[in-house]
N, C-alpha and C positions, 0 to 999 in steps of 0.2 A: 143651582148654587145657593147656599144658605144666605139669609139676610145678614147685613153687616152688624145689626144690633145684637144678634145672638152668637157671634163668633169672636174669637180672640186669637191673636197670632201665637204660633208655637215658639217657645223660648229658645229652641235649638235651631230651627230652620225658618222661622217666621211665616210658616204656612198657616192660612186661616183654619181654625178648628172650632167646633161647637162648644159653647160654655156649659152646656148640660148634656148629660147622656154620653159623654166621650172622655175617657181617661187617658188615651194614648193618641199621639199624632198619626194621622193617616199617611203622611208623607215620609217622615223619618222614624216613626215608632217610638219617639221619646215620651216619657211620662208627663201628663199635663196637670192633673189635679184629682182629688177625690170627689166623686160625684155624690152630692148630698141629696139629690132627688127633688129639690125644691126648684121651682121655676119662678123667675122674676119677670115682672111685667116689662115689656120693652119700653125703654125710655123714649119719651117723645123727642123728636129731633129739635134741637134748640134752633131758634131762628137765627139765620146767618145775617150778619150785619150787611147793610146796604153797600153795594159796590164791591163785596168780596167775590173773589173768583171761585172757580170750580174746584181748584186745588185746595183752598182753605176749608171748605165744607167737608171735604173728604178727610182732612187731618183732624178736624174736630170730632167727626163721627168715630174715627179710630181711637181717639183718646177717651171718649165716653165709653166705648165698648170695653177698653182695657180696664177702666175704673169699675164698671159693673161686674166684670169677671173676677176682679180682685175682691170685691165685696161679697160676691157669691161664694168664693172659695173660703173666705175667713168667717162667714156667718155660722153661728152655732147650730148644731143639729137640734131638731124639735124634740121636746120632752113628751113622752107618752104618759098621760095621767092614768092612775090606777082605776080599775073598774069597781064601781060600788055594787054591793049586794052579792059579791062572790068571794068565797073563802079561799084561803091559800090552798093550793093543790087542786082546786076544782077546775076542770077543763072548761073553756069558754064554749058557749053554745053557738050553733051555727047562725042563729039570728043576730046575736051580738056582733059577731064578726062582720056580718054583712051590713049592720046598721052603721056603726061609727068607728070600729077598730081599724087600726092600720094594717095593711097587707103584710104578709111575712117578710117580703123583701125590704119593706121600709123598716120593719123592726130589726132586721139583721144589720141594716145600715146604721141604725141608731146606736148599735153596740160598737161600731168602729171608732177608733181613736182619731180625732181630727189632726191633720198634718198642716203646718203652716204653708201658705202658698209659695210657689217658686218666685224667684226674683223676676220682676217685670222685664220683658224682652225690650230691647231698645227699638225705638221707632225705625222704620226703614230709612227715613231721611237722616237719622243720626248715625248711620254706619260710617266707620272711618274709610277714607278714600285709599287709593293705591299709594303705598309708601315705598320709596326706593331703599335698597339695602344700604346699611351704613358702611363707611369705609373702615377697614381694619386698622387699628392703631398699631404703629410700629413698636416693636419691643424696645424698651429702654436699655441702653447699653449698661452692662454690668461693669462696675469699676472694680478692678482687681488691686488688691493691696500688694505693694512690692515685696517680693520674696528675697531672702538673702541669697546672694550668688554662691554657687557651689565652689568648693575649693578646687583649685587647678590640679588635674591629675598628672601624675608623673609616670612615665613609661615610654616604651618604644613608639616612635611616630608611625602614623598610617602611611603605607606606601602610595596611597592614592591622593590624599589631601594633606598629609603631614600633621594631622592632629595627634597630640599625645594621648595615649590610652593606657589604662591600667594593665599590668602584666597578665592578669587573668582573663582579659577580654579576648574574644574570638573574632568579633566584628567591630569595626570602627564606630565610635559613638556619634560621629558627625555625618559620615557618608555611608555607613553600613558596609563598607568594603571589607573583604576577608583580610585579616591581619597576617595569617600564615599562608604565604603564597605557594608553599610546597604541596604538591598534589601527587598522590600515589596512583599510579596507573592500575586500572582494574586487571586482575588476573584473567588471562584468556587461555583456556585449555583446548586441546585438539578435539575435533568432532569424532564421532564413532567411525572407525575405519580410516582415520587420517593420522599420518605420522606427525609427531610434533616437529615444528620447524626448528632448524638450527639457529642458534643465536648469531647475530651479525659478527660479533668478535670471533667466535669460533669458526664461522665460515671464512672470514677474512684470513685467519691463520692457516686454514686448510688450503686455500688458493695459493697463498704464499709458499707453503711447504711443497705443493705440487710443482709450482714454477721453479723453485730452487732445485728440486729433484730432477726435473727435466734438463735444466742447464748442466747439472752435475753429470747426468748420464751421457749427455752429448759430449761433454768434455772428456769423460773417461773413455767413451767409445772411440773418440778421435785419437786419444793417446794409445789405446790398446789396438784398435783395428787399423789405425793409420789411414792413409789415402783410400784404400779399398772400402772402408766403412763409410767415409765421406762420399765417395762416388756412388755407393749403393743408395744412400739417402737422396742424392741428386737424381739418380736414375728413377727412383720411385715417384718423385714429384715432377719429372720432366715431361714436356709435351711430346707426344709420339706422332711420327709421320711415316707414310709408306715409303719403302726403299725398293727400287727395282734393280735387279742385277743386270749387268751389261753383257755377261756371257754365262753359259751353262753347259754342262757335260754329264755323261752317265757312263757307268761301267759297261752296260749292255742295254739295248732297247729292242722292243718288238717292232716289227715292220708297221709303219704308219702311226706309231705311238712313241715318238722321240722325246728327248728331255725338254725341248722347247714347249711341249704341251703342258708341262707342269708349271710354267711361268707366264702363260699368255692371258691370265685373268679371266679365263673361261672355265666354268665348272663342268661342262659337258665333254671336254677333251681330257685325255689322261696319258700319263707315261707308264709303260709296262716294261718289266725286266726282260721279258722274252723267254723266261725259264719257268717251268712248272715247279710247284712246291713253294717253300717259304723264301727262296732266293736269298739264303743267308750269305752276307758279304757283298751283295750288290749295293751300289751307292749312286746317289744323285748329287751333283755339286753345282753351286752358284757362286760366281765371281763378281766383284765390284771394282769399278775403275778407280774410285777414290776410297780411302779408308772411311768407314762409317762407325758410329757408336751404336751397335746392335743392342736392342732391348728385348724383342720377342719375335715370334713367327707364327703364322697360321697355316695349318696343314689340313687338307681334305683327303682322307684315305678312301680308296676305292675308285670306281669309274665316274662317280657323280656324288653331289651332296644330297641328292634325293634318296630316301631310304630304299625305294623299290629298285633303283638302278645301281646303287652302290655295291650290292652284293653279287653283281655279275662276275667279278673277279675277286681274287684274294686281297685282303687289306693288311697293311703293316701293323704290327703290334709293338715290338720292341725296336728302339732306334738308338743309334749313337750319333751325336752331333759333334763334329770336329770343327772348332772355330779357330781360324788362323788370323793373326793380326799382321800389321805392316812390318813388324820386326821379325817375322818368321816363327813366332812362338805359337804353338797350338794348344788348345784346351778342349778336352773331351767331356761332353755332358750326356748322361744317359736318361732317356725318357721312355715312358710306356703310354701308348695311345689306347683309347677306347674303340670299340667296334662301331665305326660309322660316325658321320657328322663332322662339322668343322670344329677343330680343336686348337687351343692356344697353348704355346710352349714358351715359357719365359727363359730366354737365353741372352745373357748380357756379355758384351765384349767391346772393349775400346779399340778404336782403329782397326776394325775388322775388314779384311780384304776378301775372305772366302769362307763358305760354310758347306760342309760335306755331310750328307744324310746317308748313313750306312744302315741297311736292313739287317735285323737279327732274327726275327720271327714274324709270323703273319697269322691272320684270321681267315678261315674258310679256304684253306689250301686244297688242291686236288691235282690229279694227273693232267687235267686239261685246263687248269686255271693258273694264271700268273699274278704276281703282286702288282697292284696298280696304285698310282697317286694322281688324283685329279687336279689339285692346285696347291701351290706353296707361295705364301706372301711373307715379306720381311718388313719389320718396323724398327725404326731407330729414333734417336733423339733429334729434335728439331734444332737447327743451327740459329734460329732467330730467338 
């Protein structure tokens, strides 16, 4: 470490640096001074007063070093005297240079322009201490000059707050509520492949028209058709129940296949005419003890309702149904059956006491085959 007499603090970082032979600080790189090349004798330390502490001698030495460095920086550069006995333009001889002439580096430094020394760095002991940040001053309130009040507006009141607004305004100047409460519904069109919906008013009128038309048709039908038309409507929506005949008979029967086999609720027993061929004119009759409101009947042609067994004998094709009521009036209904399977025949009759089934033609006839009917069931209106 260099001696304290030949060092001076850096004005930027206060790091010790040599007073001669150093132009920049080794610590922070700041510029120190122009090096003049002259060396000054170290100052003898001044005697410290008696009883001074160790810290006092150190401060005096630093102050003396700073003064010496300032004097060295402000000292003028030496003047080089002209050489005698040499004309202008003559090169100096080697002997003269070695004898008393300044070296080339000193001559170059003599041509430099001196620069004033930098401001003295503050002593380490004079550095300011830690300072707390100051409190920000609150901004002073701005005093506003009173403005003249706006003239009262005349116009429709706001529907929300009741403030009057000019006629050209769209929103209220007080609460910003819309002044025009009418809103147009956005148009909605049908999607691709969707039929446009009917308007409610149009649909309502359509429903009303249909209802009125139905009432008119019922009234006109009742006037034109009379009681039969009304009874037909009642029969269509009536609850149906099975009706079992109390007695039965046939024009002719095969041995072991009497008429009771057609009303025993078994599909594997059957009634046969006992004659080969279509048995035209043969009949099967069912009688009821009490008058019933007949609605329909189910008939199973052939010997069974199974397709494989039904074709063993001939099956009825065309029938005549003679319905007789309690007053003795008869009504004939003509029906045609399909070949095989249970089939339903709609036959309506009020106060029916008997039903006769007359055969007219048959399927699958032959010289050794007779017409057969496996089962016959009747259905009428429920009394409940």
